N, C-alpha and C positions, 0 to 999 in steps of 0.2 A: 715849911713854910711855903707858900704857893710861890713859886718864882713868875708865875705869868698874874696872877693876883697883886702882887705888889707894883708890877708897873703903871705909871700914872699914864691918864690917856689925856691928849692934849686935843682939843676943841677948837674948830676954826671957825674964823668971823661968822662965814654963811650960814653955821648952823646953831640953831637954838635948842638946849638943850633946859627942859623943865622937870623938875624933883617935888615931888606932892606924895607925903608919907613913904609907901613902899611902890613907888612907881615912879616911872621915869620917860618921859615925850620926846622926843628928837626929832624936831622938824629941820629942814632942810630943802633945795633945789628942787632935788628930784619928787622928795616923798615925807611921809610922817610914820614913825615905827614908834608905840610903846610897848615896855616890857615892864610885868610884874618881878621886882626885885625881892628875893624871901626876906624875912625881917630879922634872920641873923648877921645881914650884912647892911652897911652905911654908906652911904654916897655922901661924898663931902666936895662941894664944887668951891675951886679958889681960883677968880678970875676966868682964864682957859685952861684951866685944868681940872679933871674929874678925878678922884681918888676915890678906890672901894675898900672899906675897911671888914674885918670882920667883927664880930662881938664876941664871940668866942672860939676856942682852937680846937672842936670835938674834928674828927675826920670829915664826917659831912660836908661841915660849913666850909673848913681847909678848900675840899672839890670843889664847893657851890663858888668859892671866894673867885678861883682861875675861870671856871665857865661863865659864870656873869660879868666878868672882865672881860672876854673875848668878845661875847654876843653885844654888850654895850658897843664895843669898839667896833664891830662887825657895821652894827647899826650907825655910828656915826659916820663911818667912810663910805657906806652904800648909799645913805643920803645926799650926799656931798658929789660923789663921782662911783657911778653903775658898776656893781658886782657883772661879770660876763663869762660865759661857758661857752666853747666852739664845739661844733659837731661836725663831721663830715659823712656825707653816704658815699659809699665805697659797693660797686658794682657795676657791671654793664649794663647798660639799661637804667639803672636807679636816678632817680632825680627829685628837687624839693623846688619846690616854688612857692613864692607868697598869693596866695588868694583873697585879698581884703587885708583881715589882720591875722588869717588862720594860714597855717600850714600844710601844705597839700603833697604828700608823699607819694612817690611811684616807686615801687620796692619790691617787685617779684610777685606783688598779691596779684587776683585777678580783679581787682578793683584798686582804685586810689583811696588810700589812707589820709583823713583831714585831720589834723590836730589843731584845735579851738584855742583862740587867745584866751590866755588867764591874764586874770586883774593884775596887773602891778608889773606884768612883763611884756617886754618889747622882742622883736624877732628881726632879724636882719640874714637877707638870704644873698650869699655870692657867689656867682655863678649858678651854677644846678647843682653843687654839690656839698657848700657849705653853709651852715645855719648857726647865727650868733646868738645867745640866748641872754638876753640882758634885764637888769631889774635892781632897784634898792634893796632889796631883802635878800641874804645870801642863799639863808636856807632856800627859800623860795625859788630861788634861780639853778642850785642844784638840784632841787626835786624835779623841775620841771623839765630838765635837761636827761633826767635819768630817767622819766616818762618818754620822752620823745625816744630816747637810745632802746627802752625796751618794744617799741613799735614792731624792729628788727632787727633783735640783738645781731652782732657780729657772728661769723657763723667760722666753728675752727676748722675746716677743712679749707675752704676756700677762701675765707676771709670777707667775705660779702657781707653787707648790713649799713648799719648806724654804729658811729665811736666817736670817742672824744677824738679833738685832732689832736695829734702825737701819739695819740695811746698804740700802744706796740701788743700786737698778738702773736702768740706763738700758733704757730698753722701746723696740724697734727698730720701725721704722713696718712693715706688711704688706705684702704686693702689692697689695692695693688702693689704700693710703695712697699708694705707690710710681705707680700705673697713673692716678691723679689728679693726681698733682703734675706729671708728663712732658705732660700734656693741654691 
């Protein structure tokens, strides 16, 4: 039995949920998300609660049960209160600024790196080194934050680069430290 799939989803008054055939449309103050639900799952709405039930007990259906329950729950939360990921730029002289709606990074390359605005995503820059990526689609927010991080991955020797706020890096010792250790 799927523990997550059995949980009831509570729908707030600010969110409008429409169920038609195997499609669910979730509208809220921040945006709209639609999901196609597999035919093996049934959606039942009772006032301000949404219950997801499975039609049979196959292994594949049990795994889809928990997955789609969580996807629908994340969409309901996202259209009411935005999801966000925080990133920090670490390194001497490394900065980020907002130019229009695009992010411009100065991160040790010979040129500035521009990250274009994605639809449904908002950027917020605090100081010169912190970036907040927010939006109503949790998957899209995580994907965009990862793409920004991959512009300059954190260096394992010096720790410079773009990383998630609070992310811990294990710094490797360089050649000099290894040579001194061996002697």
